[in-house]
ZATIKOL-586333 format. One record per residue: residue in three letters; x, y, z of N, C-alpha, C in turn. Coordinates in steps of 0.05 Angstrom, whole numbers, plus 5000, padded with zeros to 4 digits. Example, Ala and Ser with C-alpha at 12.3 -4.5 7.8 and 13.67 -1.06 7.14 Angstrom:
<vodos>
Ala526448865156524649105156526449345156Ser525749555142527349795143525850015157
</vodos>
This chain:
<vodos>
Unk146448534817144548364805143748144825Unk141148084826140147894846140847604837Unk140647424857141047144851139147044830Unk136547124832134547044813135247134785Unk136247384782136947484756139347334744Unk141247264762143547104753142546844741Unk140646724754139646464745138346494717Unk136746694714135246724690137046764666Unk139246904669141046964647143446794645Unk143646584661145946404661145946254634Unk147946294617148046164591148045864593Unk149045754615149145464618146345344620Unk144345514625141645414628139745544607Unk140945624585139345734563138445514545Unk136045404550135045184534133845274507Unk133845534502132845624476135145664457Unk137545594465139945624448140545364434Unk142845244442143745004428142244764436Unk140944754459139544514468136644524460Unk135444284458132544274452131044394475Unk128844534469127244654491126244444511Unk125744194502124743994520126943844535Unk129443914530131643784544131543834574Unk130444064581130144124610128343924624Unk126543794609124743594620125943314618Unk127143254595128142984590131042934600Unk132643144601135443114609136243324630Unk134843354652135443564671137943484687Unk139343694697141543654716140643704745Unk138543874748137543934774134443914774Unk133343784794130443734795129343814822Unk127343974822125944044847123243894848Unk122743754871120243614874118543774894Unk116543914883114844094899112443934908Unk112343894934110343714946111543454955Unk114243454958115643214967114643154995Unk114342895001113142815026114442545036Unk114142495062115042235072112642055078Unk110242145072107841995078107841745060Unk107741505072107741255056105441245036Unk106141175012104141144991103241404978Unk104341634986103641884974105041934948Unk103842094931105142164905107742304910Unk107842494928110242644934112542474943Unk112042274959114142094968115041914945Unk113241804929113941624907115541774886Unk114842014880116342174861119242204870Unk119642284895122242334905123942074906Unk122641864915124041604916124841504889Unk123141534869123841444842126141604831Unk126341854837128542024827131241954839Unk131141904866133741844879134641554877Unk132741374871133441094869134141014840Unk133841194821134641154793136441384785Unk138941374793140741604789140841694759Unk140241954755140342064729142742254725Unk144442254745146942414743146542704752Unk144242764765143743034774143043054803Unk142043284811141443334840138443374843Unk137443264865134543284871134143464896Unk132243654894131643834915128743804924Unk128243684947125443664957124543944966Unk122044014960120844264969118444194986Unk118644265012116444225031116744425053Unk114944625055115244845074114944745103Unk114044495108113644405135115744225146Unk117844165129119843975137122644075130Unk124544005147127344075142128643875124Unk127643625123128743425106126543225098Unk126943105075125042895065126742665056Unk126142425066127642185060130642225063Unk131342385084134142425091135542635074Unk134042775056135142985039134243255049Unk136043445050135343715058132943825042Unk130943925055128544035042128644335042Unk127244455023127044745021124144835022Unk123745075033121045175037119745245011Unk121245334991120145404965122445414945Unk121745474920123845484899125745714904Unk124745934915126446174919128746114938Unk128345924956130445864976132545664967Unk132145544943134145354932136445514920Unk138945464929141245634920142145584892Unk141345364880142345304853140245334832Unk141045364806139045384785137545114782Unk135045124776133344884773132644854744Unk133144614734132344554706129444474704Unk128644284722126044164720124644174747Unk122144274748120544284772118244084768Unk117943894787115743704787113843794809Unk111343844800109343964818107243764825Unk106943704851104943514861103643634885Unk102243854881100743994902097944034893Unk096044104910093244154902093144364879Unk091244314861090944484837090944784843Unk089444884863089345174868092045294874Unk094045134884096645244891098445254866Unk097745124845099645094822100245354808Unk098245534803099045794790101145944804Unk101045954831103046094846105745964844Unk105745694844108345554841109545594814Unk107845604793108845654766110145934765Unk109046124778110246394779112946384793Unk113246214814115846174826117846064806Unk116845874790118545754770119645954750Unk117846114740118746314720120546524733Unk119946594758121646794772124446684776Unk124746424778127346304783128646184758Unk127546244735128846154710128545864704Unk126645724716126145444710125145424681Unk126145224666125345204638123544964632Unk123244784651121444554647119944494672Unk117444404669115744334692113944094684Unk113543924704111543704701109543744723Unk107043794715104843834734103343564737Unk103843434759102543184765099743224774Unk099143444787096643494800094243474781Unk092043374791089443374777087743604787Unk085343624775083443834784083444084766Unk083944034740084044264722081644244703Unk082044254676079744284659077944044659Unk078843814669077143584671074843614691Unk075143824709072943874728071144104719Unk071744234697069944444688071144724690Unk069344924692070145204691072345284711Unk072145204737074245294756077045194747Unk077144944738079644824729080644954704Unk078845034686079645164661080945434668Unk079745574687080845844695083745814706Unk084145604722086845554733088845504710Unk087945344690089745274668090445524652Unk088445704647088945944632091046124646Unk090846134673092746294688095546174686Unk095745914688098345784686099545814658Unk097845784638098745794610099846074603Unk098446284612099246554606102046604619Unk102346524643104946564657107146404643Unk106646154636108745984624109546094596Unk107546174580108246274553109746534555Unk109146704574110546954576113446924583Unk114146694596116946654605118146404592Unk116946294572118046064557118545824575Unk116745774594116845534610115245314596Unk116545084591115144864579113944684600Unk111444604597110044444617108844194605Unk109343964618107843724612105743684634Unk103343614625101143584644099143804639Unk097443864659097243724685095843454683Unk095243344707093843094709095242874694Unk097742824701099342624687101042454707Unk102142244697103842064713106742174715Unk107642304694110342414693111842314669Unk114542324670116242264647118542084656Unk119241894640121641724643123441754619Unk126041764624128041754603129941524611Unk129241274604130741044613133741054606Unk134441164584137341174576138941364594Unk137641554606138941734624138441674654Unk136841464659136241394686134341584700Unk132741734685130941924697128141804700Unk127241784725124541694730123041914745Unk121942094730120442324742117442264741Unk116742024753113941944753113341834781Unk110741774786110041634810109241344803Unk110341244781109940964774111440774793Unk110840524790111940324810114840234803Unk115640274778118340174770119340344746Unk121940314741123240454719123040284693Unk122240404671122140254646124840164637Unk124939944622127439854610128240034588Unk130840074584131740234561131340084535Unk130540234514130040114489129740324467Unk128340264446128140444423125340534416Unk123440484434120640574429120040814446Unk119141034433118141264448115241234452Unk114341214477111541174484110341424497Unk108041514486106741744496103741674501Unk102741734524100041654531098541884544Unk096041904537094342104550093041994576Unk093441744581092441614605094641524623Unk094841634647096941544665096541254674Unk094041174678093440904687094340704666Unk093840774641094740594619097740574619Unk099140784626102040784627103040564646Unk101740554670102640354690102140074680Unk099840034666099239764655101239684633Unk101839874616103839824594106539764606Unk107239904628109739864641110039574651Unk107939484664107939204674108139014651Unk106639064629106838884606109538884594Unk110939114593113539134580115638964594Unk115438934620117338764635117038474627Unk114538394624114038114617114938054588Unk114638254570115238214542118138304535Unk119538414555122238514551122338734530Unk120438914531120239144513121539384526Unk123339524513124739754524123840014511Unk124340234524123340494515125640704515Unk125540874495127241114495126141334511Unk123541344513122041544529119341424536Unk118441494560115841394569114441634582Unk112441734567111341994574108341974579Unk107442074602104542114607104042414602Unk102542474580102342754571100142904585Unk098242764598096042894612094243054594Unk093343284603091443444588092643644569Unk095243644566096643804545096144104548Unk096544214571096344504574098344644557Unk100744534554102844664538104044464518Unk105844284528107044094511104943904499Unk104943874473102843714460104143494443Unk102443344428103343124411105543224392Unk105043444379106943544360109743604372Unk109743724395112343784409113843524414Unk112443324424113843074431114642914407Unk112942914386113742774361116242904349Unk116343174349118743314340121143234356Unk120843234383123143174400124142894396Unk122242704396123042424393124042364365Unk123042514346124042494318127042554316Unk128042734333130842804333132442634353Unk131142474368132542314389133842064377Unk136442034380137841804367137041534380Unk136041534404135141284417132441194408Unk130941364394128141294387128041194358Unk127040944354126640834328123740844319Unk121840854338119040864331117541004354Unk115241114347113641264367110941144368Unk110041064392107340954395105841134414Unk103241164408101641364422098941254430Unk098141294455095341254463094141534465Unk092041574448090841844446087841834452Unk087042034468084142074473083042314458Unk084642524457083942764441086342864426Unk086042974403088243054386089343324394Unk087743494407088643754415089243934391Unk091744034390092544214368093044034343Unk091044014326091243834303093443924284Unk093644174280095644284261098544204270Unk099044224296101644164307102243864303Unk100243694310100543404308101143324279Unk099443414261099643324233102243424220Unk103043664226105543774215107943614225Unk108043564251110343404262110343124252Unk107942994251107742714243108542684214Unk107642864197108242844168111242854163Unk112743004179115643014176117042764188Unk116342694212117742484227117042204216Unk114542164206113741904197115341794174Unk116641974159118341894137120741734146Unk121641774170124041634180123441454204Unk121341514219120741354243117741294243Unk117041044246114140974247112741114270Unk110341204265108641324286106041154285Unk105541014307103240844310101440944332Unk098840974326096941104345094640904351Unk094040884376091440764384089740994395Unk087641044381085941284388083241184399Unk082641254423080141184435077941384426Unk075441324433073341514427071941454401Unk072141204390070741144365067741154368Unk066741064391063841064396063041314412Unk060441374411059541614426060041584456Unk059641344466060041304495062941334502Unk064741234485067641254491068541544489Unk067441694469068141974466067342134491Unk064942074501064042214525065842154549Unk066641894551068441814573071141954571Unk072141984546074742114542074542414550Unk072342534543071942824550071942864580Unk070642684595070542714624073242654636Unk074942494622077542424633079542654629Unk079742754604081742954597080643234594Unk077943264594076743524591076943624562Unk077343444543077543514515075743344498Unk074743464476073143314457074943114441Unk073842884434075442684421075642724391Unk073842884379074042944350072642734333Unk072142814308070842634289072642404281Unk071642164285073341924280074041894251Unk072141934233072741914204074742124195Unk074442364205076342574197079142504207Unk079342404231081942334242083242104226Unk081641914218082741694202083941794176Unk082441974163083442084138086042254143Unk086042404165088342564171090842394177Unk090342184193092542004199093741884173Unk092041794155093041674131094741864115Unk093842114114095242314097097842414108Unk098342364134100842454146102642214153Unk101941974143103641744147103441604173Unk101441674189101041544215099241294211Unk099941084226098240844224096640824250Unk094040784247092240754270091640454273Unk091840364298091140084304088940084325Unk087839844330085539814347086139694375Unk088439564377089039424403091839494412Unk092339474438094939524449096939324438Unk096039074435097738864424098738944396Unk096939034379097839124352099739364354Unk099239534373100939774377103839704380Unk104439514398107239444404108239234385Unk106539054375107438864354108539014330Unk107039224322107939364298110439534303Unk110639654326113039804333115439624332Unk115139374342117439194343118139094316Unk116239014299116938904273118039114254Unk117039354256118039564238120939634245Unk121739574270124439614278126239394269Unk125039164262126638924255126638864225Unk124438914212124038814184123439044165Unk124039014139123339214119120339224115Unk119439454105116539494100115839344074Unk113439224073112639094047111839314027Unk112139254002111439443981108539413973Unk107239193981104439153974103138963994Unk100738863987099138714006099038414001Unk100938313985100938023978102837863996Unk101737674009103237514029103437224020Unk105837114022106336824018106436684045Unk104836474048104736334074105936054069Unk107835984086109235724084108835584111Unk107735334111107035204136107434904134Unk107834774157107934484158105334364168Unk103234524169100534434177098434594163Unk096434454151094434594135092634784151Unk091734704175089934864191090935144197Unk093335164209094435434214094635614189Unk095335484167095435644142092735754134Unk090635594138087935694132087135924151Unk087835894177087136104196088636364188Unk091136344181092636584172091436704147Unk090536544129089236644104086736794110Unk085036684128082536814136083137094147Unk085037104166085737364179086837554158Unk088537454140089737634120087537754102Unk085837594091083837694072081637854086Unk080937774110078837914125079538204130Unk082138254133083038524139084338664116Unk083838574091084538724067086938634052Unk088438434063090738334048089938124028Unk091938014014091237793995093637603993Unk092937353986094937153982096537213956Unk099137183957100737213933100136983913Unk099737053888099436843868102136753858Unk102836503865105536413859106136413829Unk108536503822109436503794109836213785Unk109336153760109835883749112635773756Unk114635953755117335863761117635783790Unk116135923808116235853836114935573841Unk112635523828111335263831113135043820Unk114335093797116134893785118434823804Unk119635033816121934983833121034843859Unk118734903869117734763893117134473886Unk116134423863115634143855118133973855Unk120434103850122933963850123933883878Unk123234043898124333993925122333893946Unk119733913940117733843960116533573953Unk115333433973114033183967111733213947Unk110933003934108833013913106233143923Unk105633093948103033173959103033453972Unk105033613967104833893977102434033965Unk101634253975099134383969098934493940Unk101234533927101334633899099934903897Unk100035063918098935333918099635473943Unk098635713946099035883969096535883986Unk096535804012098835734029100335494019Unk102935494023104735284015105035084038Unk103634864037103734654058105934464050Unk108134474065110434304059110334044075Unk108033994088107333744102108633714129Unk107433554146108133534174110833404180Unk111933264161114533144166116933314156Unk116233574152118333754141120633794160Unk123033734150125433764165126634044159Unk128634134174129734404170130634454141Unk131734254128132734294101130434354081Unk128134224086125834274068124834564072Unk124734654097124034934102125935124087Unk128535064090130535244077130135264047Unk129835034034129535034005127035183996Unk124835144011122335274004122535574007Unk123835664029124135954034125836074013Unk128035944005129736053984128236103959Unk126535923952124935943927122836163929Unk121336163952119236363955120236643957Unk122636683968123836943971124337083944Unk124636923923125237033896122637093880Unk120337023891117837053876117137353874Unk116937463850116337743846113437823853Unk111737613855108937673861108437703891Unk110437663907110137663936111337913949Unk109938023968110838253983111838194011Unk111437944020112237864047111937564051Unk113237464071113237174076112637114105Unk110736934110110036834136110736544138Unk112436464156113236184160112036084185Unk110535864183109135744206110335474213Unk110735424238111635164247109935064270Unk108934814268107634684290109334454299Unk109634414325111434204335110233924331Unk111033784311110133514306112433314312Unk111833064311113832864320116432884303Unk116132944277118532954260119833234259Unk118633424274119533704272121633764293Unk123633924285125634024303125534334303Unk123934454321123434744321126034904323Unk127934804339130434954344132134954319Unk132634714308134234694284133034844260Unk130334844259129034984237129335284240Unk129235374265129735664270132535744262Unk134535574268137235634261137535644230Unk136035474216136035484187134735734176Unk132635834190131236064181132736324186Unk134336334207135636584215137136724193Unk138636584176140036734154138236884135Unk135636824135133836964117132537214130Unk133737304152132537524167132237784152Unk133937824131133938074117133538034087Unk131137934081130437914052130138194041Unk131138234017131038504005128138583999Unk127238804012124638914007122238754015Unk122738534031120538364039120838304069Unk118738344085118838264113118537964116Unk119937854135119637564142118537544170Unk116237424172114937374198114837074204Unk114837014229114836724237112736684258Unk111336454257109536374278110336094287Unk111736084310112635834322110535764342Unk108835564336106535504352107235284373Unk106235314397106735104417107535224444Unk108635044461109435124488112435124491Unk113334984512116134994520118034894498Unk117134704482118834584462119734774441Unk118234984436118935164414120335424424Unk120535454451121635704462124535754453Unk126335544453129035604443129135694414Unk127335584398127135674370126235964367Unk124236034383123236314383125436504391Unk127036424411129236604420131236644398Unk131936434383133736454361132736644340Unk130136614333128936784312128937074321Unk128037124346127937404355130637534356Unk132737384364135437494364136437544336Unk135337404317136137454289134437674276Unk132737804292130938024282128737914264Unk127937664268125537564254123237574274Unk121237734268119037774287117437524289Unk117137434314115837174319113437204336Unk111237074327108737084342107736794348Unk106136774368105136504376102936404357Unk101436584345099136504329099336614301Unk098736454281099036544253097036754244Unk094536744256092636954248093537224258Unk094837234282095937484291098137584273Unk099837394264102037464246100937584219Unk098737464209097537574185096437854189Unk095237904212094238164218096538374220Unk098738294232101038474233102038544205Unk102138344187102938404160101038604147Unk098438564152096438764141097039044151Unk097739064176098339334188100839444175Unk102839264169105239364156104839474129Unk103239334112102839444085101139694086Unk099239704105097639954107099440194115Unk101340134132103340344140104840434115Unk105840254099107240324074105440484056Unk102940404054101040554037100740844047Unk100540874074100241144085102641314079Unk105041194081107441354075107541434046Unk106641264028106641334000104841583995Unk102741594011100841824009102042094015Unk104242094031105542344038106642474013Unk107542313994108842413970106842473947Unk104342393951102342423930100842683931Unk100442803908098743043906096542973887Unk094043013894091842963876092243103849Unk091742963827092243073801090743333796Unk088343353807086743583801087643833816Unk089543813835090544043849093444123841Unk094643963824097444013816097644293802Unk099544443812100044703800098044913807Unk096244853825094245053833094545133862Unk094545383867094745483895091945523906Unk091545453932088945493945088045793943Unk085445833941084346103941084246193970Unk086446303980086746374008084646584017Unk084146774000082246984007079446864012Unk078646673995076046543998076046374024Unk078246234029078446074053078146244078Unk079646464079079546644102076746754106Unk075446824083072746944085070746744097Unk071046484089069246284099069546254129Unk072046234138072546184167071846444183Unk072346674172071646924187068646934190Unk067146864170064246874171063146664192Unk064346434192063446224211064146304239Unk066546394244067346474271065646714281Unk064846884263063247114271060547034283Unk059646794274057046704285057446534310Unk059946504319060446344343060446044339Unk060545954314060445674308063245564305Unk063545294309066045164303065644924284Unk063344914272062744714251061744844226Unk062544754203061644854178059044724169Unk057344864156055044744143055944594119Unk054144434107054844284083055644474060Unk054144684057054744874036057445004040Unk058045094065060645214071062845014066Unk062444764073064444564069065144534039Unk063044544022063544523994064944763983Unk064345003994065845243986068745213993Unk069345104017072045074026073544874008Unk072344654001073544453983074144583956Unk072244733946072644873921074945063921Unk075345193944077645383947080245243945Unk080344983952082744823949082844673923Unk081044743905080844623878080144323878Unk078744243899077643973900074843983887Unk074343813868071843833853069343813871Unk067544003868065044013883062844103864Unk060444103874058244213857058344513856Unk057644623833057344913831054744983845Unk054745193860052245273875051545563868Unk048945613868047845883863045645933883Unk044946193887042946263906040446373893Unk038146313906035546433898034046493924Unk032046673922030746773946027846703949Unk026746513934023946443937023546163926Unk021346023936020745763925020245773895Unk019145993885018646013856021246013841Unk023246163851025846163838027145893840Unk026645753862027745483865026645303843Unk024045323839022745163818023945223791Unk024345483786025545573761028245453756Unk029945453777032545343775032445043771Unk030644903786030444613783029644543755Unk027744703743026844643716029144683696Unk030944873702033244923685035144683685Unk035244543708037044313710035644063698Unk033044033705031543803696030843613719Unk028443493717027543313738028343023732Unk028242853753027442893781029743013797Unk028943113821030843243839030343143867Unk032243213885031943153914032043423929Unk030443443949030443683966031443603993Unk033443754003034743674028035343914045Unk034643894070035144114089038144134095Unk039144374098041844414107041844634128Unk042644564152042344754175044844774191Unk045244994204047545034222047244864248Unk044744784254044344654279043344364276Unk042244294253041244024249043143874231Unk044343654241046143504225044843254214Unk043143124228041742884218039042964207Unk039143044181036743174169034442984166Unk034942724160032742544157031142494182Unk032442544205031042504231028842704235Unk029042934221026943144224025343184199Unk025342984181023843004156025143204137Unk027743234138029143434122030143334095Unk029343094086030242994060027842894044Unk027442994020025242914003026442813976Unk025742573968027042453945025142443921Unk026442413898025042353873022742543866Unk023342803868021343013862021343053831Unk019043013819018942993790017943243775Unk016843433790015843683777015743903797Unk014844143787014744383804013044353828Unk010744223825008944183848010244013870Unk011743813861013243643880015243813896Unk016643993882018644153895017344333916Unk015144473907013744653926012744503950Unk011444273945010244113967012444013986Unk014643923975016843823992018044044009Unk018244273996019444504010017644574034Unk015044594029013144664051013144444072Unk013344194064013343974083015743994102Unk018144054090020544084107020144314126Unk019044534116018644774133016844704157Unk014744554151012844484173014044274192Unk015844104182016843884198018943974218Unk020644174210022844254227021944434249Unk022644374274021744544297022544834293Unk020645014298021245304294023545414310Unk024045294334026245404350029045354338Unk029145194317031645154303032245384284Unk030245554279030445754258030846034269Unk031046074295031246344306033946464298Unk033946614277036446744268038446564257Unk037746314251039646114241039146064211Unk041046094194040646034166039945734162Unk038045684144037345404138037445374108Unk038345154099038645104070037544834063Unk036744794039035844534029037244474003Unk037244223995038844143972037044003951Unk037544063926036343923904038443783888Unk037843533879039843383864038543223842Unk039843233819038943073796041342923785Unk041542663789043742503779046342653786Unk047642763765050142913770049743203778Unk047243293782046843573788045643603816Unk046243823828045443863856044644153860Unk042444193875041544453882041244463913Unk041844693924041544723953039744963958Unk037544923972035845143979036545224007Unk036345484013036945574040035245814048Unk035045874073033646114082034746194109Unk034146444116034646534143031946584155Unk030746364165028046384176028046534202Unk026946774201027146934225024646994240Unk022146984233020646734234019646654207Unk019846804186018546734161020546574144Unk019546384129021146204114021646334086Unk024046444082024646574057026946424044Unk026346224027028346044017030446173999Unk032746053999034846123980035645863966Unk035845873940036545633925039445643916Unk040945433921043745413912043845153896Unk045245153873045244913858047644903839Unk048244663829050544643811050844363800Unk053244293791053644033778055643863794Unk055343603791057243413804056643353833Unk058243193845057943133873055642953879Unk055042913905052942743914051942833940Unk049642733949048542823974050242733998
</vodos>
C-alpha cells in the first residue's frame, strides 16, 4: 500500500468519525502553507509567520517548489513530498493553480483547506469555471474548504492564526464570521481597544463550500462560543442558514449585520463576492422567523453580543429609566420610543415607595429623576423599588458626575443588582476619567455599561426584539395548525417555473404557493377572453381594479399596468386595451402576461400568453389585496 493510501485511511485522521468535519480547519495538528514565501509583506510570508509565532501545538510545513527553506523551516516542493499526514492546507497561490493544488490535497487525504487566493467568481465566468472544478473535486473526496478570497481563520483558544491579519485575536466567547476580509482586520483592531475576545474569528470569503449554516452549526456546538455575530453580504444557501440558525438561536444569540439594503450597496456586494445580496424585506422576515436579530451598525453588533452574554433577555419592550439628571433621561426616552420601545408605566405601589425615599421634587414618573445630589444610598433604594415593578421589563440607570456624586461608590452599590430576575440592568456612566473606575466595577459585575444613555436605550430595544424573534420560533400560525403543505402542488409550481428558466415567481404563482401552505390568499380562476373577464367581473360586482402581472415586469405602474376604480364593463375593456397598448411588445414574446381585478375583498387576475396576439386569461377570487 502506498504512503498516500496509508494517509487516506489512517483512522487518526478520519474527521468524518468522532470529530467534527470542521475540526480539521479549526483544530489542526499539521498545517501546510502552500505559497509560503520570504518576500517581505507578502501574503505567503505573513501566513507562515502568524502560524509559527502563535503556537497552536502542531507542525507547520511550508510548500514552495523554489526554496529549500522558508523562514528557517524546511520547505517542500509540493504536498506529495511531505512525509506526514496533513490536516489543513492553506492555499495562497494564483487562482489558476488552485484546482491542481486541491487535487493534491484530496490525493493526500487532506480534510480541510483555506483558499486565501482571489480571482474566482468575483471576476466572472473564468473564475466561476475554476470554482466549479474545485467544488467537484472537493465534494467527491469530502474535503471541506473555507474561501476562496478570504483572510483566513483564527481559533484564539487553541492559538491558531491561519490568516494574513496583523495580529492574533484575544480569546473570548464571541464567534465572529465575516464575508469581508478587510472588515475583519478593522474589527480586530477595534477589539483590542475594547478588550473584546473571540472563540473563533472567520473570514468566510465567497463560500465555495463551507457556508453560514456549517459555521453556525459548528459554533453552536463549541463550548467556548456564547454568541455568534455575522457580517453578511449574501446569504448563499438560504436553507442551510435558516435551518442552522433556527436550532442554534435557541441557546446562543445570532446577530447579523447585513449589507446590501440599497440598490447601490447590493451592486457593490455582488462585485465584491460575486453573489446577489437577495431581497432585503424577505431576509428581514426570514431572520425574524429563525430567531436571528439583524442590526444596522457594527457598534450594535458587538454591544448586543456583549450584553446578551451578561444579562437576561427582557420579556417585553417596557423600560424603566432612573437618572440623576433630567436631560440624559429625556435623550434615552427619545431613543427608546423612536425605535419601538416604551416607557414602563410605574405601578402605584412603586410611586408610593419612591415617595417615601426620594426628595419631594423627584419627577414622580418615568424617567425617574432622583435629582443631582443623589448619593449611592438613594440610588440603591430606588433600584430596589423599581426592580420589583411588574410593569417593567428592564432597567437603565444613568449617572452624570456632579459635585455631590460619587461615581465609584455608586457603582459599588449597583453591583449587587447585576442579576435581577428576568430583567436586564443597563448602566450609562457619563463623563471622562472620573467615572472610569466606576465603569470598571460595573463591567466586572456583568452590568453592561455605555457612555451614552441614548445608545443604552437602543441596545435595550435590540434586546427585546431579539426576545420577540425567539418567541416566533415556537409559534405556528393558527390557520396552519394541523395542516400539512400540499407538497404535490408546491413541486408542480417550482417545476413549471424552473422549466421556463426563471428564478422568480409571478404574483399569481406566489399566491398559489402560499395557498399550498394553507396561508389565506385570494381564490383565482382563469378565463380566455376580455368578454369572459367582463362576465367574471360582473359576477363579483363593480368597481374593480385591473392590474398587469408579468414574468418580466415587476413595477407595473411604471408601464401603465395598473387601472383603478373601473365601474362597468366598458371600463374593464378600455383598461385592458390600454394596458395592452402601453406595455412594450418585446415583453410579450412567448412570455405569459396577467392582469388583476379587485373589488374591496375580491380580486381578479387577467393573464395572457401574448405571442404576438393578446389573448387574455382572467383569474379571480376573494380576499387579499393588491
